[in-house]
Phi, psi and omega in degrees: 000121184251142174244177186293150171245124184296135174278162177294158181298334178281349177088012178233134180076189178227157176259177178284346180284123181235161184206158170260120178227056177171173185230359183253144187301140182264349184240139180240011179282111184285355183249019184296153181277184183231135173248145181232136176232135179204165173213167184295153179288157178247153179275153180190215180289160184292148179240151177288346178210134179254195176100201185253130175255120181257121184244124172270132183201187178265155193298322184281000173279342183248169179104181185297135175066015181264166177299318181298318180295319177296315180299317179302308183296315183292319181293316179297322183292335181270349187228110183297132175081008181259136173235134176256128176239139179255142168242137182232075180295136181301328184265008175057225184296337180301327179298321184279331171298315181296316181296318179295320181293336179261008182058031177273154181299143173266112189266037178213157179262331191215144173246128180241122179118025182271143178237177187299312181298323179290322177296320176301316180297317178304310185289331179283329187264347183237138172274324179273155182285125175276326183241152178265148174284124185229354190301326182280351182256353187263127170293128179096349182296329182283355179266355178290137181304129183298330181292342181263346182294125183233358178254111182294347183253009171070025179267319185259124182251118179297142176235347172196173175208150172241164177238121177286135181211188169258147166246131187220161178263106185288348174279346182251327181218155169285154178298123176290132186272330186220170174299322180293333178302326183293348180270354184282155179304331181298339183247017178299134181058026189255352189239134173248129177235173179251157182289122183293344177283337189239339196239137175303301182295327177297317179291321179295321179295321176299313180297322177299318179294327177290324174303320183282315189259348179083158180300335181269351184239351187290327181291321175298319179298315181293328176295323177291323174300315179298319179296335180266010170091022177299140180253125182252115178249167193296316190208180184298314187298307177296329178293314181290325177298318178297321177296315179296333177277006176064034175283343175199155183271001180218146177214144173287125181206219188236152182283358174265013186308317185286346177301321177268314185269079174211165178129169183296334183265009183247134175280094186293344178296339179268006182229045176274142182257128181244129178254100179299134182055028183059032182235165168213144184273118180284132185232071183291147174250143181230170177233148183211139176279131175295140179298331181262021182301137177283335182228065187295325181296317179293325177299317180291324176299318180295317180300317177296322178298319179300330182273358178292156184300316181297314181295320180298320178293320179293318179299317180302313183289316186279331179263353180053050178225162180279145178298152178268342185268137179302139170083359179273122180239103183299330179069196178058214181293331177296311180299329182281322191250344180283127185248131175258141180291150175303324181225097174291139176230155176194167173262141177279168175305314182296322180290325181280331184299124180081358184238318192299320180299316179293320178300314182292319179298317179295318178297316181297319183293318186270327189252303187291331182278353182259000000 
């Protein structure tokens, strides 16, 4: 499962700073491989359980200066004899759906980076439980914002959220006020989006349009977008790169855009955030303990640690996402530049169940394939 990787401010290449900005899986290859990164454990305060904690997650959550790397170091330093290892399967949650359906061993204790649509896919494709219910056993779980809770069965615990929005160049276009504004001649050939079959923000933007236009009207709306020259690229990185190359004055991205792209050397007019219909699509990310975890107690300890105030503030800054826990204020440049929509919107688990797959397939058949 891949999340966005920040491009350089000049718009060429990538920096070491990586982030999760979206919440839905970007890869659908069920046969993807696995990369593992780990380092030796550090000594610290005593833990009720030692050993190795294996965490499955997306690649940009791990590595230098990332939220995952900070969590690993901090958790290991507080718990004597504990080592955290990451697995980053190319196919994300699909790898574990496939293994569970084949009764193959699940070689991880915890999954970090799950979203509502992926949980729906898990439950639709598996008869057996892939994840254990843990919400009543976790310290700090009751402090998670109720608006972000998306698992009715208490298995997946949100740890951050992003809001899908537009990023636009105010020197080239006026801020579009509504979804219908994007159909006007003033915005012809002006918008870059991501493929909803492959991309977190692309899928979220599609769902946001369905919220606005309804299941019976969204395809007609997208046909009008296509007629007005919308450009559909595979994922966030190539889409944002095209935007930075001035191929269009608007791109679907995140409302935290200015957290990274700010400063005296940055043309902030090219990093304006637009909330269509005064909304932004909430894309919470969650973590869940595998039902077959070899070290479930340690997995739950880690989940509680992730929900601590210090960890939540670090995740917000390093993942460039909003905290999931009530009352956490990261402050600094995040507090200054991260923008929340006047009206967050999202689809619930129940609304997506039995629907999201069909919506995406219909969109792909009529819009993306043309």
